[in-house]
C-alpha positions as CSV (number, residue, x, y, z in Angstrom):
1,L,44.4,73.3,122.5
2,A,45.1,74.7,119.0
3,F,47.4,74.1,116.1
4,P,49.6,77.0,115.9
5,I,51.1,78.0,112.4
6,T,54.0,80.4,112.1
7,T,57.0,81.1,110.0
8,D,59.1,81.9,113.2
9,R,60.6,79.4,115.7
10,D,60.2,82.0,118.6
11,K,56.6,82.6,117.9
12,F,56.0,78.9,117.7
13,N,57.7,78.4,121.1
14,A,55.5,81.1,122.6
15,A,52.4,79.5,121.1
16,R,53.6,76.1,122.3
17,K,53.5,77.2,125.8
18,R,49.9,78.6,125.4
19,R,48.3,76.1,123.0
20,L,50.2,72.8,123.1
21,N,51.3,72.5,126.8
22,T,48.8,69.6,127.5
23,L,50.2,67.4,124.8
24,P,53.2,65.0,125.2
25,V,56.5,66.4,124.3
26,A,56.9,64.1,121.3
27,V,53.6,65.4,119.8
28,Q,54.8,69.0,120.4
29,A,57.9,68.3,118.6
30,A,56.0,66.7,115.7
31,V,53.7,69.8,115.4
32,E,56.9,71.9,115.3
33,R,58.3,69.7,112.5
34,T,55.3,70.6,110.4
35,Q,55.7,74.4,110.8
36,P,56.3,76.5,107.6
37,Y,59.8,77.4,108.7
38,N,60.6,73.7,108.6
39,R,58.6,72.8,105.4
40,T,59.2,75.5,102.9
41,H,58.7,74.0,99.5
42,K,61.4,74.4,96.7
43,S,59.5,77.4,95.2
44,G,59.3,79.1,98.5
45,W,55.6,78.4,98.8
46,Q,54.4,77.7,102.3
47,P,50.8,76.2,102.2
48,L,50.3,76.2,105.9
49,W,51.3,79.7,106.2
50,W,48.7,80.7,103.6
51,L,46.1,78.7,105.4
52,S,46.9,80.6,108.6
53,Q,46.6,83.9,106.7
54,L,43.2,82.8,105.2
55,N,42.0,81.9,108.5
56,D,43.1,85.1,110.2
57,I,41.6,87.1,107.4
58,D,38.3,85.3,107.6
59,K,38.1,85.9,111.4
60,H,38.6,89.6,110.8
61,R,36.3,89.7,107.8
62,L,39.0,91.3,105.5
63,A,38.6,91.0,101.7
64,V,41.4,88.9,100.2
65,L,40.3,88.1,96.8
66,S,41.3,90.3,94.0
67,P,39.0,90.3,91.0
68,I,41.7,89.3,88.7
69,A,45.5,89.4,87.9
70,G,46.9,88.6,84.6
71,A,49.9,87.1,82.9
72,P,50.6,88.0,79.3
73,D,50.8,85.0,77.0
74,R,51.4,86.8,73.8
75,L,51.9,90.5,72.7
76,E,52.1,91.7,69.2
77,I,52.6,95.4,68.4
78,G,52.6,96.6,64.9
79,A,55.3,99.2,65.2
80,D,59.1,99.1,64.5
81,P,61.2,97.8,67.4
82,G,62.5,100.7,69.5
83,T,59.7,103.0,68.6
84,Y,57.4,102.0,71.4
85,Q,57.5,101.0,75.1
86,A,55.1,98.3,76.5
87,L,54.2,98.8,80.2
88,W,52.4,95.9,81.9
89,N,50.3,96.2,84.9
90,S,51.9,93.7,87.2
91,G,49.4,94.3,89.9
92,T,45.9,93.2,90.4
93,Y,43.1,94.6,88.2
94,E,40.0,96.5,89.2
95,D,37.2,97.9,87.1
96,G,38.9,100.3,84.6
97,T,42.5,99.4,85.5
98,P,44.7,99.4,82.3
99,I,46.3,95.9,81.6
100,L,48.8,97.4,79.2
101,R,50.1,100.8,78.2
102,V,51.9,101.2,74.9
103,I,53.8,104.5,74.6
104,L,54.9,105.4,71.1
105,T,58.0,107.6,70.4
106,R,56.1,109.1,67.5
107,P,52.4,109.3,66.8
108,D,51.1,106.6,64.4
109,P,47.3,106.0,64.1
110,N,47.9,102.8,62.4
111,V,49.7,100.9,65.1
112,F,47.8,97.8,66.3
113,V,48.2,95.8,69.5
114,D,47.1,92.2,69.7
115,L,47.3,90.6,73.2
116,D,46.5,87.3,74.6
117,L,46.3,87.3,78.4
118,T,45.5,84.6,81.1
119,G,43.6,85.9,84.0
120,A,42.8,84.4,87.4
121,V,41.0,85.2,90.7
122,V,43.9,85.7,93.2
123,I,44.5,85.9,96.9
124,K,46.6,88.7,98.2
125,A,48.5,89.1,101.4
126,E,50.7,92.0,102.4
127,G,54.3,91.5,101.3
128,Q,53.4,88.6,99.1
129,R,52.8,88.4,95.3
130,P,49.2,87.5,94.4
131,I,48.6,83.8,94.0
132,G,45.9,82.0,92.1
133,V,43.0,80.7,94.1
134,I,42.5,77.2,92.6
135,L,46.0,75.9,92.6
136,S,46.6,77.5,96.0
137,L,43.7,75.9,97.7
138,R,44.6,72.5,96.1
139,S,48.1,72.9,97.5
140,I,46.8,73.8,101.0
141,R,44.5,70.9,101.0
142,R,47.2,68.5,100.0
143,E,49.6,70.0,102.7
144,V,46.9,69.7,105.4
145,G,46.5,66.0,104.4
146,V,50.2,65.3,104.6
147,V,50.4,67.0,108.1
148,A,47.2,65.3,109.4
149,R,48.6,61.9,108.2
150,Y,51.9,62.6,109.8
151,L,50.4,63.7,113.1
152,G,48.1,60.7,113.1
153,L,51.1,58.6,113.8
154,F,51.2,60.1,117.3
155,F,47.8,59.3,118.3
């Protein structure tokens, strides 16, 4: 007996046969109603899917935390508009990774760059944008509570 989590109805049905076949049909249907493909949040966020990913990654001992990802809060460049290009690193940062590259159309040693950046430890999964750890884990915890209370009605 196990609680399958999947974003695909066909995969759930296959898992149902292997993992839920000893449960009453009503309970199996209730478990299916909690699946990410039935409970995608407005933002597209699927907390149970992320829980499943973290569980799989932990079992296989793969690193999922990226040291940091950042979101620019404020950028001020002391150059005339149109004389520079600001290129943000939208990926994750590792030691020595540039956060921002400023390309000037003409050399100017007096150009200054002032940047405010918010950084966070993030979780990465293939095909998904990185997500912040703290808010993600809170959301996963909340979703697990909702699902557990709902399934508690069947026992």
